[in-house]
C-alpha positions in Angstrom: 157.0 108.2 106.5 158.7 104.9 107.5 156.7 101.7 107.8 158.4 98.5 108.7 157.8 95.2 110.4 154.1 95.4 109.9 153.3 91.8 109.0 149.6 92.2 108.8 149.6 95.4 106.8 147.9 94.8 103.4 147.6 98.4 102.0 149.7 101.5 102.9 146.9 104.1 102.3 143.3 103.4 103.3 140.7 100.7 103.1 137.7 101.3 100.8 134.2 99.9 101.4 133.9 99.0 97.7 132.3 95.6 98.2 128.8 97.1 98.2 129.4 99.5 95.3 130.6 99.0 91.8 133.7 100.7 90.5 131.6 103.2 88.6 129.8 104.3 91.7 132.7 104.7 94.1 136.2 105.9 93.9 138.3 107.1 96.8 141.3 109.3 96.5 143.9 109.7 99.2 145.7 113.0 98.6 149.2 113.4 100.1 150.5 116.8 99.0 153.3 116.9 101.6 154.6 113.4 101.4 158.4 113.7 100.7 159.9 110.4 101.7 158.4 106.9 101.9 160.2 103.8 103.2 158.6 100.4 103.2 160.4 97.5 104.8 159.5 93.9 105.8 155.8 94.0 104.9 155.2 90.4 104.2 151.5 90.7 103.5 151.6 93.9 101.5 149.3 93.8 98.5 149.7 97.3 97.2 149.7 101.0 98.0 145.9 101.2 98.0 143.0 98.8 97.7 141.3 98.4 94.3 139.2 101.5 93.4 141.4 103.7 95.7 144.2 105.9 94.5 147.0 107.7 96.3 147.9 111.0 94.7 150.8 113.4 95.4 152.5 116.1 93.3 155.3 114.5 91.3 157.9 116.9 92.7 157.0 116.2 96.4 158.1 112.6 96.7 161.9 112.6 96.6 162.8 109.4 98.4 
């Protein structure tokens, strides 16, 4: 996956509607079992991989680049 020149992108994986729910009530998992390569370039507004209370998961052996 290549993402570049996306100046308005804040999070790579998902948005969570966690404003109405506490962290104990809501947790979203983005599962990416086949993600092998990830390139991020020129993302001036990037805050993180996922919003707070959301988590991206992939097997440690799958992501090689």
